[in-house]
C-alpha positions, 0 to 999 in steps of 0.5 A, a space after each residue: 275844894 281848898 280856899 285861898 285869899 282873893 289876892 292869891 287867886 288873882 295872882 294865880 290866874 295871872 300866872 297861869 293864864 297870862 291875863 289880868 283880873 280885877 276884883 272888888 273885895 277885901 283881898 283876904 276874902 277866901 275863895 275857891 282855889 284856882 287849881 288848873 294844870 293847864 291854861 285855857 285854850 287859845 280859842 276859848 272866848 272870854 265869856 266862856 272862860 269867865 263862866 267856867 273858870 272864874 265866876 264859880 270860884 268868885 261866888 261865895 257860899 252865901 250865893 253872892 258874887 265878888 264883883 270882877 272883870 277881865 282887863 286887857 293890856 290897855 286896861 279896858 274891858 274886852 268884848 266877851 267873844 274875844 278869844 283868849 289868844 287875842 286877849 293874851 296878845 294885848 299884854 306886853 311881855 
């Protein structure tokens, strides 16, 4: 799979999913591209979203994971069982 910078990855997630991801690493760190055609379903939990779409791409070839978190529109970390629909609704348009 193609590689992109962490900065571009975070921007792609924000553009495609309408949510914010914070990651703590050099913004030029190369990670797997976020190459989804459609956003995650509204009923997907944040925990499932992280496990299927984010964590695999932020785990480097050496097995280390880039520290990250999803933040809501109030800049707090939502509970993992929160739905993507509810998370998206916390951001101002």
